[in-house]
Structures are given as C-alpha cells and as structure tokens.
N, CA, C and O atoms as CSV, one atom per row, in Angstrom:
chain,resi,resn,atom,element,x,y,z
A,1,MET,N,N,14.390,0.489,21.331
A,1,MET,CA,C,14.338,-0.335,20.047
A,1,MET,C,C,12.468,-0.063,19.536
A,1,MET,O,O,11.842,-1.015,20.003
A,2,ASN,N,N,11.841,0.566,19.035
A,2,ASN,CA,C,10.855,0.690,18.388
A,2,ASN,C,C,10.024,-0.527,17.118
A,2,ASN,O,O,10.524,-1.605,16.795
A,3,ASN,N,N,8.338,0.175,16.444
A,3,ASN,CA,C,9.146,-0.951,15.566
A,3,ASN,C,C,9.115,0.049,14.209
A,3,ASN,O,O,8.631,1.180,14.149
A,4,ASP,N,N,9.864,-0.812,13.004
A,4,ASP,CA,C,9.958,0.524,11.783
A,4,ASP,C,C,9.936,-0.910,10.618
A,4,ASP,O,O,9.954,-2.140,10.657
A,5,LYS,N,N,9.880,0.297,9.550
A,5,LYS,CA,C,8.997,-1.379,8.523
A,5,LYS,C,C,10.274,-0.672,7.860
A,5,LYS,O,O,10.779,0.448,7.779
A,6,ILE,N,N,10.549,-2.276,7.340
A,6,ILE,CA,C,12.040,-2.287,5.944
A,6,ILE,C,C,11.186,-2.565,4.843
A,6,ILE,O,O,10.079,-3.052,4.611
A,7,LYS,N,N,12.400,-1.925,4.113
A,7,LYS,CA,C,11.391,-2.229,2.341
A,7,LYS,C,C,12.782,-2.778,1.467
A,7,LYS,O,O,13.557,-2.105,0.788
A,8,ILE,N,N,12.791,-4.054,1.709
A,8,ILE,CA,C,13.765,-5.137,0.248
A,8,ILE,C,C,12.335,-5.042,-0.436
A,8,ILE,O,O,11.261,-5.287,0.115
A,9,ASN,N,N,12.632,-4.448,-2.365
A,9,ASN,CA,C,12.208,-4.262,-3.408
A,9,ASN,C,C,11.426,-4.122,-3.341
A,9,ASN,O,O,10.981,-5.268,-3.272
A,10,PHE,N,N,10.412,-3.317,-3.270
A,10,PHE,CA,C,9.496,-3.331,-2.970
A,10,PHE,C,C,8.486,-3.426,-2.474
A,10,PHE,O,O,7.547,-2.784,-2.945
A,11,ASP,N,N,8.262,-4.408,-1.135
A,11,ASP,CA,C,7.780,-5.385,-0.602
A,11,ASP,C,C,8.347,-4.406,0.966
A,11,ASP,O,O,9.382,-3.739,0.968
A,12,GLU,N,N,7.246,-4.554,2.391
A,12,GLU,CA,C,7.535,-3.412,3.803
A,12,GLU,C,C,7.752,-4.868,4.444
A,12,GLU,O,O,7.955,-6.083,4.436
A,13,TYR,N,N,7.639,-4.257,4.716
A,13,TYR,CA,C,8.011,-5.224,6.775
A,13,TYR,C,C,8.164,-4.636,7.595
A,13,TYR,O,O,9.017,-3.748,7.584
A,14,ILE,N,N,7.232,-4.946,8.872
A,14,ILE,CA,C,7.364,-4.350,9.550
A,14,ILE,C,C,8.365,-4.889,10.967
A,14,ILE,O,O,7.575,-5.037,11.899
A,15,THR,N,N,9.277,-5.101,11.258
A,15,THR,CA,C,9.923,-5.742,11.854
A,15,THR,C,C,10.874,-4.502,13.616
A,15,THR,O,O,10.775,-3.276,13.574
A,16,GLU,N,N,11.825,-5.399,15.153
A,16,GLU,CA,C,11.970,-3.830,15.419
A,16,GLU,C,C,13.552,-4.913,15.098
A,16,GLU,O,O,13.908,-6.084,14.962
A,17,VAL,N,N,14.270,-2.946,15.120
A,17,VAL,CA,C,15.543,-2.899,15.174
A,17,VAL,C,C,16.336,-1.713,16.099
A,17,VAL,O,O,16.050,-0.720,16.767
A,18,PRO,N,N,17.354,-2.379,15.742
A,18,PRO,CA,C,17.912,-2.611,17.633
A,18,PRO,C,C,18.823,-0.880,17.214
A,18,PRO,O,O,19.421,-0.769,16.143
A,19,ASP,N,N,18.767,0.298,18.234
A,19,ASP,CA,C,18.820,1.073,17.186
A,19,ASP,C,C,20.684,1.661,16.901
A,19,ASP,O,O,21.184,2.645,16.356
A,20,ASP,N,N,21.135,0.659,17.481
A,20,ASP,CA,C,23.039,0.423,17.046
A,20,ASP,C,C,23.249,-0.072,14.955
A,20,ASP,O,O,23.870,0.398,14.002
A,21,ILE,N,N,22.075,-1.515,15.252
A,21,ILE,CA,C,21.611,-1.720,14.001
A,21,ILE,C,C,21.292,-0.531,12.649
A,21,ILE,O,O,21.835,-0.347,11.559
A,22,LYS,N,N,20.129,0.126,13.370
A,22,LYS,CA,C,18.893,1.260,12.704
A,22,LYS,C,C,20.599,2.691,12.462
A,22,LYS,O,O,21.158,3.019,11.416
A,23,SER,N,N,20.658,2.786,12.763
A,23,SER,CA,C,22.730,3.280,12.352
A,23,SER,C,C,23.601,3.283,10.815
A,23,SER,O,O,23.874,3.947,9.815
A,24,ASN,N,N,23.866,1.369,11.848
A,24,ASN,CA,C,24.677,1.630,10.597
A,24,ASN,C,C,23.514,1.706,8.885
A,24,ASN,O,O,23.354,2.339,7.842
A,25,LEU,N,N,23.004,0.551,9.676
A,25,LEU,CA,C,21.883,0.730,8.062
A,25,LEU,C,C,21.284,1.882,7.610
A,25,LEU,O,O,20.555,1.950,6.621
A,26,LYS,N,N,21.502,2.522,8.122
A,26,LYS,CA,C,20.945,4.617,7.546
A,26,LYS,C,C,21.958,4.283,5.994
A,26,LYS,O,O,21.543,4.149,4.842
A,27,LYS,N,N,24.290,4.185,6.850
A,27,LYS,CA,C,25.361,4.472,5.866
A,27,LYS,C,C,25.031,4.308,5.106
A,27,LYS,O,O,25.522,4.998,4.214
A,28,HIS,N,N,23.710,3.097,4.572
A,28,HIS,CA,C,23.980,1.877,3.415
A,28,HIS,C,C,23.222,2.998,2.287
A,28,HIS,O,O,23.464,3.170,1.093
A,29,GLU,N,N,22.469,3.500,2.964
A,29,GLU,CA,C,21.580,4.101,2.298
A,29,GLU,C,C,21.401,4.883,0.705
A,29,GLU,O,O,22.466,5.443,0.444
A,30,LYS,N,N,20.446,5.063,-0.335
A,30,LYS,CA,C,21.562,5.311,-1.519
A,30,LYS,C,C,20.798,7.498,-1.563
A,30,LYS,O,O,19.669,7.983,-1.634
A,31,ASP,N,N,21.946,7.982,-1.488
A,31,ASP,CA,C,21.315,8.751,-2.430
A,31,ASP,C,C,21.064,8.851,-3.242
A,31,ASP,O,O,19.989,9.448,-3.301
A,32,ASP,N,N,21.625,8.475,-4.552
A,32,ASP,CA,C,21.863,8.437,-5.846
A,32,ASP,C,C,20.418,7.342,-6.231
A,32,ASP,O,O,20.698,6.180,-6.522
A,33,LEU,N,N,19.122,7.703,-6.220
A,33,LEU,CA,C,18.755,6.452,-6.822
A,33,LEU,C,C,18.512,6.726,-8.572
A,33,LEU,O,O,17.592,6.165,-9.168
A,34,ASN,N,N,19.384,7.572,-9.192
A,34,ASN,CA,C,19.571,6.727,-10.622
A,34,ASN,C,C,20.761,6.577,-11.179
A,34,ASN,O,O,21.229,6.779,-12.299
A,35,GLU,N,N,21.340,5.997,-9.694
A,35,GLU,CA,C,22.591,4.943,-9.169
A,35,GLU,C,C,22.392,3.283,-9.527
A,35,GLU,O,O,22.495,2.525,-8.562
A,36,ILE,N,N,22.232,2.938,-10.293
A,36,ILE,CA,C,22.018,1.477,-9.945
A,36,ILE,C,C,22.920,0.893,-9.436
A,36,ILE,O,O,23.626,0.878,-10.444
A,37,ARG,N,N,23.707,0.217,-8.457
A,37,ARG,CA,C,24.560,-0.326,-7.737
A,37,ARG,C,C,24.051,-2.114,-7.254
A,37,ARG,O,O,23.017,-2.590,-6.787
A,38,ALA,N,N,25.432,-2.710,-7.679
A,38,ALA,CA,C,25.939,-3.980,-6.856
A,38,ALA,C,C,25.052,-4.299,-5.721
A,38,ALA,O,O,25.162,-3.127,-5.361
A,39,LEU,N,N,24.258,-4.815,-4.809
A,39,LEU,CA,C,23.665,-4.817,-3.397
A,39,LEU,C,C,24.895,-6.204,-3.080
A,39,LEU,O,O,25.383,-6.233,-1.950
A,40,ILE,N,N,25.318,-7.248,-4.067
A,40,ILE,CA,C,25.897,-8.246,-3.564
A,40,ILE,C,C,26.799,-8.333,-4.999
A,40,ILE,O,O,26.608,-7.461,-5.846
A,41,PRO,N,N,27.654,-9.264,-5.212
A,41,PRO,CA,C,28.874,-9.880,-6.184
A,41,PRO,C,C,28.297,-10.573,-6.876
A,41,PRO,O,O,28.381,-11.500,-6.070
A,42,GLY,N,N,27.734,-11.020,-7.708
A,42,GLY,CA,C,27.822,-11.730,-8.904
A,42,GLY,C,C,27.491,-11.758,-10.351
A,42,GLY,O,O,27.583,-10.662,-10.904
A,43,SER,N,N,27.232,-12.470,-10.877
A,43,SER,CA,C,27.731,-12.861,-12.694
A,43,SER,C,C,25.695,-11.752,-12.837
A,43,SER,O,O,24.522,-11.908,-12.499
A,44,ILE,N,N,26.614,-10.723,-13.581
A,44,ILE,CA,C,25.416,-10.350,-14.537
A,44,ILE,C,C,25.098,-12.004,-16.254
A,44,ILE,O,O,25.693,-12.995,-16.677
A,45,ILE,N,N,23.964,-11.316,-16.513
A,45,ILE,CA,C,23.271,-12.605,-16.590
A,45,ILE,C,C,22.504,-12.580,-18.119
A,45,ILE,O,O,22.522,-13.421,-19.018
A,46,SER,N,N,21.718,-11.048,-18.011
A,46,SER,CA,C,21.130,-10.755,-18.295
A,46,SER,C,C,20.954,-9.149,-18.653
A,46,SER,O,O,21.227,-8.539,-17.619
A,47,ILE,N,N,20.671,-8.398,-19.508
A,47,ILE,CA,C,20.362,-6.794,-19.182
A,47,ILE,C,C,19.619,-6.849,-19.827
A,47,ILE,O,O,19.677,-7.681,-20.732
A,48,ASN,N,N,18.473,-5.947,-19.692
A,48,ASN,CA,C,16.709,-5.983,-20.149
A,48,ASN,C,C,17.078,-4.461,-20.691
A,48,ASN,O,O,16.611,-4.386,-21.828
A,49,VAL,N,N,17.416,-3.817,-20.505
A,49,VAL,CA,C,17.988,-2.412,-21.213
A,49,VAL,C,C,18.644,-1.614,-22.318
A,49,VAL,O,O,19.823,-1.634,-21.965
A,50,LYS,N,N,18.584,-0.902,-23.479
A,50,LYS,CA,C,19.473,-0.722,-23.800
A,50,LYS,C,C,19.689,1.603,-23.279
A,50,LYS,O,O,18.833,2.389,-22.870
A,51,VAL,N,N,21.081,1.804,-23.579
A,51,VAL,CA,C,21.389,2.869,-23.536
A,51,VAL,C,C,19.804,3.800,-24.718
A,51,VAL,O,O,19.264,3.530,-25.791
A,52,LEU,N,N,19.634,5.063,-23.517
A,52,LEU,CA,C,17.951,5.662,-24.644
A,52,LEU,C,C,16.673,4.759,-24.040
A,52,LEU,O,O,15.662,5.432,-23.835
A,53,SER,N,N,16.575,3.363,-23.732
A,53,SER,CA,C,15.281,3.138,-23.254
A,53,SER,C,C,14.431,4.054,-22.060
A,53,SER,O,O,15.015,4.828,-21.302
A,54,LYS,N,N,13.727,3.941,-22.050
A,54,LYS,CA,C,12.259,4.874,-21.324
A,54,LYS,C,C,12.476,3.529,-20.180
A,54,LYS,O,O,12.473,2.355,-20.550
A,55,VAL,N,N,12.621,3.874,-19.044
A,55,VAL,CA,C,12.432,3.009,-17.480
A,55,VAL,C,C,10.675,3.625,-16.181
A,55,VAL,O,O,10.049,4.666,-15.979
A,56,LYS,N,N,10.652,2.789,-15.897
A,56,LYS,CA,C,9.497,3.615,-15.826
A,56,LYS,C,C,9.691,2.646,-13.661
A,56,LYS,O,O,9.467,1.436,-13.621
A,57,LYS,N,N,9.947,3.138,-12.729
A,57,LYS,CA,C,9.989,2.489,-11.191
A,57,LYS,C,C,9.336,1.163,-11.592
A,57,LYS,O,O,8.423,1.052,-12.410
A,58,GLY,N,N,10.146,-0.205,-10.651
A,58,GLY,CA,C,9.852,-1.412,-10.898
A,58,GLY,C,C,10.399,-2.468,-11.908
A,58,GLY,O,O,10.511,-3.625,-11.504
A,59,ASP,N,N,10.815,-2.102,-13.439
A,59,ASP,CA,C,11.019,-2.144,-14.149
A,59,ASP,C,C,11.848,-3.050,-14.028
A,59,ASP,O,O,12.195,-3.009,-12.848
A,60,VAL,N,N,12.474,-3.991,-14.629
A,60,VAL,CA,C,13.277,-4.964,-14.315
A,60,VAL,C,C,14.334,-4.609,-14.847
A,60,VAL,O,O,13.993,-4.730,-16.024
A,61,LEU,N,N,15.764,-4.126,-14.893
A,61,LEU,CA,C,16.822,-3.647,-16.012
A,61,LEU,C,C,17.918,-5.161,-15.891
A,61,LEU,O,O,18.571,-5.414,-16.903
A,62,LEU,N,N,18.055,-5.979,-14.827
A,62,LEU,CA,C,18.557,-6.726,-15.470
A,62,LEU,C,C,18.716,-7.859,-14.806
A,62,LEU,O,O,17.590,-8.006,-14.332
A,63,ILE,N,N,19.438,-8.889,-14.396
A,63,ILE,CA,C,19.902,-10.010,-14.328
A,63,ILE,C,C,20.652,-10.618,-13.548
A,63,ILE,O,O,20.691,-11.770,-13.980
A,64,LEU,N,N,21.670,-10.493,-12.090
A,64,LEU,CA,C,22.017,-10.671,-11.613
A,64,LEU,C,C,22.250,-12.046,-10.812
A,64,LEU,O,O,21.185,-12.525,-10.421
A,65,GLU,N,N,23.262,-12.710,-10.512
A,65,GLU,CA,C,23.091,-13.942,-10.132
A,65,GLU,C,C,24.334,-14.055,-9.626
A,65,GLU,O,O,25.489,-13.951,-10.039
A,66,ALA,N,N,23.527,-14.409,-8.155
A,66,ALA,CA,C,24.738,-14.254,-7.026
A,66,ALA,C,C,24.285,-15.972,-6.261
A,66,ALA,O,O,23.226,-16.568,-6.066
A,67,MET,N,N,25.437,-16.203,-6.064
A,67,MET,CA,C,24.612,-18.416,-4.753
A,67,MET,C,C,23.987,-18.629,-5.708
A,67,MET,O,O,23.062,-17.910,-5.330
A,68,LYS,N,N,23.521,-19.116,-6.990
A,68,LYS,CA,C,22.874,-19.961,-7.650
A,68,LYS,C,C,21.741,-19.820,-7.496
A,68,LYS,O,O,20.949,-20.656,-7.930
A,69,MET,N,N,21.113,-18.095,-6.455
A,69,MET,CA,C,20.254,-17.611,-7.658
A,69,MET,C,C,19.907,-16.479,-8.610
A,69,MET,O,O,20.540,-15.445,-8.399
A,70,LYS,N,N,19.179,-16.457,-9.447
A,70,LYS,CA,C,18.697,-15.032,-10.168
A,70,LYS,C,C,18.181,-13.769,-9.062
A,70,LYS,O,O,17.724,-13.920,-7.929
A,71,ASN,N,N,18.434,-12.452,-9.839
A,71,ASN,CA,C,18.164,-11.412,-9.100
A,71,ASN,C,C,18.096,-10.987,-9.710
A,71,ASN,O,O,18.999,-11.019,-10.546
A,72,ARG,N,N,16.722,-9.996,-9.939
A,72,ARG,CA,C,15.734,-9.200,-10.609
A,72,ARG,C,C,15.982,-7.261,-9.830
A,72,ARG,O,O,15.496,-6.650,-8.878
A,73,ILE,N,N,16.980,-6.953,-10.904
A,73,ILE,CA,C,17.134,-5.771,-9.793
A,73,ILE,C,C,16.276,-4.887,-10.879
A,73,ILE,O,O,16.196,-4.949,-12.106
A,74,TYR,N,N,15.582,-3.915,-9.756
A,74,TYR,CA,C,14.480,-2.612,-10.323
A,74,TYR,C,C,15.116,-1.028,-10.214
A,74,TYR,O,O,15.819,-0.369,-9.448
A,75,ALA,N,N,14.426,-0.879,-11.436
A,75,ALA,CA,C,14.435,0.573,-11.266
A,75,ALA,C,C,13.756,1.025,-10.002
A,75,ALA,O,O,12.680,0.635,-9.548
A,76,GLU,N,N,14.940,2.299,-9.317
A,76,GLU,CA,C,13.616,2.627,-7.953
A,76,GLU,C,C,13.584,4.105,-8.030
A,76,GLU,O,O,13.848,4.797,-7.047
A,77,THR,N,N,13.105,4.846,-9.757
A,77,THR,CA,C,12.214,5.521,-10.604
A,77,THR,C,C,11.642,5.248,-11.670
A,77,THR,O,O,11.521,4.095,-12.082
A,78,ASP,N,N,11.181,6.339,-12.302
A,78,ASP,CA,C,11.357,6.478,-13.721
A,78,ASP,C,C,12.766,7.107,-13.832
A,78,ASP,O,O,13.461,7.645,-12.970
A,79,GLY,N,N,13.076,6.779,-15.726
A,79,GLY,CA,C,13.956,7.972,-16.197
A,79,GLY,C,C,14.101,7.191,-17.145
A,79,GLY,O,O,13.430,6.184,-17.370
A,80,ILE,N,N,15.463,7.840,-18.084
A,80,ILE,CA,C,15.406,7.051,-19.429
A,80,ILE,C,C,17.263,6.570,-18.724
A,80,ILE,O,O,17.949,7.026,-17.809
A,81,VAL,N,N,17.512,5.188,-19.989
A,81,VAL,CA,C,18.915,4.780,-19.175
A,81,VAL,C,C,20.492,5.612,-20.339
A,81,VAL,O,O,20.910,5.658,-21.496
A,82,GLY,N,N,20.796,6.115,-18.892
A,82,GLY,CA,C,21.830,7.326,-19.759
A,82,GLY,C,C,22.895,6.139,-19.426
A,82,GLY,O,O,22.179,5.425,-20.128
A,83,GLU,N,N,23.815,5.363,-19.060
A,83,GLU,CA,C,24.206,4.297,-19.066
A,83,GLU,C,C,24.691,2.502,-18.647
A,83,GLU,O,O,24.691,2.481,-17.416
A,84,ILE,N,N,24.937,1.602,-18.979
A,84,ILE,CA,C,24.416,-0.003,-18.599
A,84,ILE,C,C,26.046,0.001,-18.307
A,84,ILE,O,O,26.615,-0.496,-19.279
A,85,ALA,N,N,26.961,0.400,-17.289
A,85,ALA,CA,C,28.399,0.225,-17.109
A,85,ALA,C,C,28.959,-1.364,-16.694
A,85,ALA,O,O,29.840,-1.507,-15.846
A,86,VAL,N,N,28.114,-2.919,-17.649
A,86,VAL,CA,C,28.432,-4.155,-17.062
A,86,VAL,C,C,27.557,-4.560,-18.950
A,86,VAL,O,O,26.863,-4.039,-19.823
A,87,ASN,N,N,28.354,-5.970,-18.552
A,87,ASN,CA,C,27.807,-6.823,-19.765
A,87,ASN,C,C,28.018,-7.604,-18.663
A,87,ASN,O,O,28.425,-7.736,-17.508
A,88,GLU,N,N,27.067,-8.448,-20.545
A,88,GLU,CA,C,26.238,-9.718,-20.142
A,88,GLU,C,C,26.632,-10.864,-19.297
A,88,GLU,O,O,25.512,-11.109,-18.850
A,89,GLY,N,N,27.938,-12.365,-18.365
A,89,GLY,CA,C,28.693,-12.793,-18.542
A,89,GLY,C,C,29.542,-12.436,-17.279
A,89,GLY,O,O,29.886,-13.120,-16.315
A,90,GLU,N,N,29.830,-10.735,-17.716
A,90,GLU,CA,C,30.718,-10.160,-16.308
A,90,GLU,C,C,29.998,-10.049,-14.977
A,90,GLU,O,O,28.967,-9.539,-14.540
A,91,ARG,N,N,30.790,-10.603,-14.639
A,91,ARG,CA,C,31.798,-10.892,-12.789
A,91,ARG,C,C,31.747,-9.503,-12.058
A,91,ARG,O,O,32.812,-8.892,-12.151
A,92,ALA,N,N,30.411,-8.637,-11.105
A,92,ALA,CA,C,30.652,-7.331,-10.178
A,92,ALA,C,C,30.515,-7.684,-9.064
A,92,ALA,O,O,29.670,-8.257,-8.376
A,93,VAL,N,N,31.653,-7.183,-8.951
A,93,VAL,CA,C,31.199,-6.457,-6.809
A,93,VAL,C,C,30.374,-5.766,-6.734
A,93,VAL,O,O,29.698,-5.177,-7.577
A,94,LYS,N,N,30.379,-5.814,-4.924
A,94,LYS,CA,C,29.716,-5.465,-4.343
A,94,LYS,C,C,29.004,-3.706,-4.226
A,94,LYS,O,O,29.689,-3.031,-3.458
A,95,GLY,N,N,28.267,-3.222,-4.603
A,95,GLY,CA,C,28.747,-1.628,-4.808
A,95,GLY,C,C,29.179,-1.277,-5.928
A,95,GLY,O,O,29.044,-0.079,-6.177
A,96,GLN,N,N,29.660,-1.914,-6.704
A,96,GLN,CA,C,29.831,-1.763,-8.463
A,96,GLN,C,C,29.038,-0.955,-8.687
A,96,GLN,O,O,28.301,-0.827,-7.709
A,97,LEU,N,N,28.596,0.152,-10.063
A,97,LEU,CA,C,27.950,0.342,-11.264
A,97,LEU,C,C,27.280,-0.045,-11.511
A,97,LEU,O,O,28.383,0.502,-11.535
A,98,LEU,N,N,26.204,-0.664,-11.895
A,98,LEU,CA,C,26.181,-1.433,-12.856
A,98,LEU,C,C,25.106,-0.745,-14.451
A,98,LEU,O,O,24.961,-1.157,-15.602
A,99,ILE,N,N,24.482,0.639,-13.547
A,99,ILE,CA,C,23.408,1.286,-15.215
A,99,ILE,C,C,23.150,2.351,-13.955
A,99,ILE,O,O,23.098,2.298,-12.726
A,100,LYS,N,N,22.999,3.522,-15.198
A,100,LYS,CA,C,23.210,4.846,-14.805
A,100,LYS,C,C,21.813,6.179,-15.130
A,100,LYS,O,O,22.053,7.143,-15.858
A,101,LEU,N,N,20.735,6.029,-14.605
A,101,LEU,CA,C,19.372,6.371,-15.014
A,101,LEU,C,C,19.872,8.225,-15.554
A,101,LEU,O,O,20.830,8.812,-15.052
A,102,LYS,N,N,18.894,8.871,-16.710
A,102,LYS,CA,C,18.798,10.360,-16.140
A,102,LYS,C,C,18.017,10.306,-15.617
A,102,LYS,O,O,17.615,11.295,-15.004
C-alpha cells in the first residue's frame, strides 16, 4: 500500500488505497473522455447544452438527481456536443451514455 491521489470532480485527495482495491478501480477508469456516462442511476433534471454547443473542460453539461441530491455532470475535456442521448425527466441507469462530445 502506498499513497495515491484520487480525483473526484476535479478535486484531488491523497489517500492510502490497498492494492486489491486499486486494481478494481482501474477497471472503472474511462477510456473515452468524450463519452459522458452516468456514474450512478438517477433522473435527468436539466440539460445545459444543445447539439453542436462548444464546451470546455469543467463546464456543467447536465444535472442528474440521485438519492435527492443534485449532481452536476461536467465535461472532462474541451469539445463540441455531438449527441445528447437522454431527455429531461428521464431516468438514467449506471453506465448509460448521457452525452457524447466530438
């Protein structure tokens, strides 16, 4: 076990992560930063972008409500919105594609 940095919504934390947990975390790392997927199931409260909107890393793309908490879903890279795969009021399942950037 050694000190590792964990990044959560642009905030970094230093912590100790056991090796068996660390290997499991790597399975869930994103390969494609252009595909914004739901990390937890919830309801789409609002969508803040339209197809062909230019976005910058850190822009709020949509709000997903889960367990009575409103979660901001951020762009993880600069790009242009190529597809919005959900509508306001819909339920999203964990891992579902929400927005795809080009």
